[in-house]
N, C-alpha and C positions, 0 to 999 in steps of 0.2 A: 503494500499500499505505499502510495508515494503521498506526501507533505503537499506537493503542488506540480501542475504539469502544467508546461508551457511549451505555446504551438505560436512556432513559429522562428525564422533564424535571424532576420532583420535585426537594423538595431536595438529596436523595443528586445527583441523578445533573445537577443546578445546579454544587452544589459539589465532584464531578469534574470540571465539563467546567472552573470559574472554574480549579484548580490545576493543569489538566491545561495549560491555555494558558499559563499562570505560566512552568510546568515546561520549556515550548515546546517537548511532546510534538506529531507530526503527528496529530491526533486529532479523530472525526466523530461527531458528541450524535444520536443516533436518537433522534426520540419524535412522539408524536400532538399532542402540545399542552404547553404547560410552564406548570409552579403546583402536577402532585398532587393528592392527596384533597382539600387543604384549599383548592380555588376554591371551593367552593360555599358555604366559612364567613362567616357574616356578624361576627364577630368576633374576632380571635387576639387572646390577650394575654399571650402565654408566649414570643412570638416573639423573643431576647436582641436587643435594640438599639431595640424598638418599646415602645412602652407598650400600643400596639389599632391592629389594623389588617385588613380586609377579607382574606377568600384573593385575590378580584379585586388587589387591590392589592400584596398580596407575589410572586402570578406575573408582574404586570406587571414590578416590580422586577426578578426574575428574569430575567424574557429581556429585560429593559435593560441587564442586565451580561452577560448572554451574547451579545445582537448587538453588543455594545462592543468587548467581545474579539474576535469573529467579525470583526470590520471595521477593524480597528487593523491598522496596516501591517505587512506579515510575521505577521500573525497566522497560529498553528499550528492556529488552532480552526475548525472546521465544521461547521454549524448544518443538521440535516435534518431537518425538520419537518413531519407530517402524515403521517411515515411510522411503521407500528405494526412492530415483529420479528416475524416470522412462519416464523424457525428459524434456530439457530445450531448449528453444525457442523463441524467438524474441517476444516483445510485446510491447502495441504501445505507451506505457511508460516508457520503458525498456524489462525488460523479466519475463518469466510465467514459471515453474517449476510445473510439473504434475508429481506425484507420485504414485505407484504401487496401493497404496487404492484408484486411483479416484480422489483425491484432489487436487488444485490445486491454488498454490500462487506467487502473484505478486511484482516487486519489483524491484529498479532503479539499484542494482549492486548483483554481486554474488562471492563468493567464492568458487569454488570447493576443498572440504579436503577431498573426497571420497575413498582415499586410494588405497589399491588391497589387490586381493583376490589371493590363490595358486593357483603355475602353476600345473595341474595336470599330471603325469608320462604316457608318450603315447609312452607303446611295449605290443603289444600282451598277455593279457592275465592282465593285469591292473586295468582294469573297468570290467571282472567279478570277479575280487576278491577284488574288493574296500571294505573295511567294513566288510571283511575274510578274518584277514588278515593282509593288504595293508591298510593306513590309511596315513591322513596327521594332523594329530594333538595327539603327543606323552602325553601330558599333561592329554587329554582327554580319552586317548588309552591304556598309557603305562602301567600301573599296571598291564591291562591283562594277559604280557609278560612274569610276575615275572619268574623267572627262565632260560626262553629258551634263545636262539642265535635267537637275530634280526638284518639287515640290516638297515640303514640308506644312506639315497639317498643322495646327495649332500653334497658339503666343505663350503659351507660361514657359518660364524657364525651361521644362525639357523639351519644349519644340524648337529654341534660341538655341540648347547648345545642343542639343542636333544639329540645325542650321552651322551652325559656329561649326562643328566635325567635317560638317561636308564640305564645308569653303573648302577644304586642304587640302579636294580632289576633285572636286565636281565645275561640273565648266560656270557653271551659277545653279543658285538656289533662290528656289521661291517660297516664302513663308505666308501662309494664309491662315487668315483668322477671322471669325464669324465677329469679334465687336472692333470700335473701332478703337480700343483702348487697350494693348499686350500687357499681360496680367505678367511678365518674368521682371526679374528686380531691373534698372532703367540703366546699372551698367552693364549689364550683358546683352540688353537692346543694345544700347549706342558701342559695345563692342564689333558686335551685327552692324550695324551700318556702315560701319566704316568700310566694311569690303564693298570693294568696287562691284563683285560680280554677285551682290546680296540683295533679294528686291524682297519687297513689303507689299503685303496686301490684305491692311486690314479691313473690319465689315463687310466679309466676301464670306460665303461659305459654299463648300465643296458640295456639286450635288450628281456626278455621273463619274465614275473613272471609264476610262476609254482603252483602246487597244486592239489588238487582233492574237497573236501568242504571247506577246507579250504588251506591257501597257507605252503606250504612243500619247496618252494628255490626261487630261484633270477638266474636266469642266465644272464653273463655277458660278454662283451669280452675286450679281454687285447686290448690298443690300439692301439700298436705297433706290436702283435705278430698278431693280429686280431683272434688268438685263445678263443674260448668262451668253458667258467666255468661253472657250478653248482655250484651255495652256498646254502650249508642247512639250511634256518631261517626257521620260526614259524610267525618272522614278519616283516613288511618292513615300515618304517616309513621316507616319500618322503618329503625333502626340497630342493624344487630343483628352487625355484623361484618366482615369483610375478606374477600376471597380473595385471593390472588395471582396476579402475573403474569406466570406463568414456563413458560405449556406453549411454547413458542417451544423453552425449553432442556432440557424434560423426559428427553429424548434422550438429551443430552452428562452432564449433572451428578446429582447425589446430593441429593433432597429429602426432604423432611421425610414427615410423614401427609398434613400437608395443603396440602402443594403447595408448600412456602419454600424456596429454597434454604440447606441449610446449609454458613456460613460459617466459617472462625479469629475469632474472637474480638480479637485480637491484630491482625490484619493484613489483618482483610476475604476473607482467599483462600476458594472456594470448592473440591471436590473434582477439580478437572481444572486443573493446573497450567498456570498465564495467563489465568485468570478470577476474577473478585471480583467480591463483587457489593455492594449494602448497600442501607437504608432497608426500608422492608415487605414485598419479595420475597423479602427475607432468616429465617434465624428467630431473630435478634435477639428476648432478650427484653422489649425495648421499645421501640414504634413513638409518635416522636414528631417531630416537623419537624427542634428542635434535632439529637434524637441520629439523625437520619437524615443531617442534614449534616455533622458529624461525623465517620459513620463515610466517606460518603463521601470528606472526605479524608481519614481513616485508610490507605483503601486506595488513594488517586493519592498517599501516599507511600511506600508498600511497591509500586506497580508501577512507577513513576519507579527506586525503585533495580533493581526486575527486568530493566526493561529496559534498562538501564546495562550492566547486567553479562551480556547476551548477548554 
């Protein structure tokens, strides 16, 4: 029987795991992989304590710290990597977590730090041309479009960071955002604007992905004039936000309209006694690596006190 199960291997889950180990709670950390969404980032410049590092480097540091704690003499931390949560439900002495591989684990308390996945582009042609010019991972597929014209869908930090990455080898990058104002940090926007091959299309939204065997263009609508234009591109990189990975807990916890876990901001407690949540799986107002890690720590402080009062 575990004191605590942590679901997720991003900043929130890893921070929770580190603090749980230090507090000697019998803890099982369940995650498909370690790193979180930033694992695909080429350069992270706002992780506190590091001037700049890649998402892969951050993930390796997370995993190294967890493995060191789990392997220490007398450790109370156990790792179950390569496991995806399938169902969280009440059990006689607390909660039971089932994974998609068919394993089950029992625990007194749960910290959900399962993060979020990328939101798909839902327009005609998007599904047809996925992996045929339309992609959700610039780090994975960007180099395939060297010397070509490409588009980025999304005006947040992720969209502009993707554009900056692509500008290193693409002929041109056009960023499309459905609002007049960009959501990205001003310093990131200015950095992108400084490139001669960077083009911005605010207040426009994609309406169709076109092509033959592969993508040849993206149709978009200007929201003021309602006119539909064709942007000739060979590649489309989608950074349209995320969807929380919370399906495994939807029958147990209160979720908001988009599936995020409702939490008490002071303690990270969810709607059911004995369950906490942190990071991108929650209705936290701001979603960033540093904030997720802090919320994971906050949750562990509250979990520790809750368990000791049982």
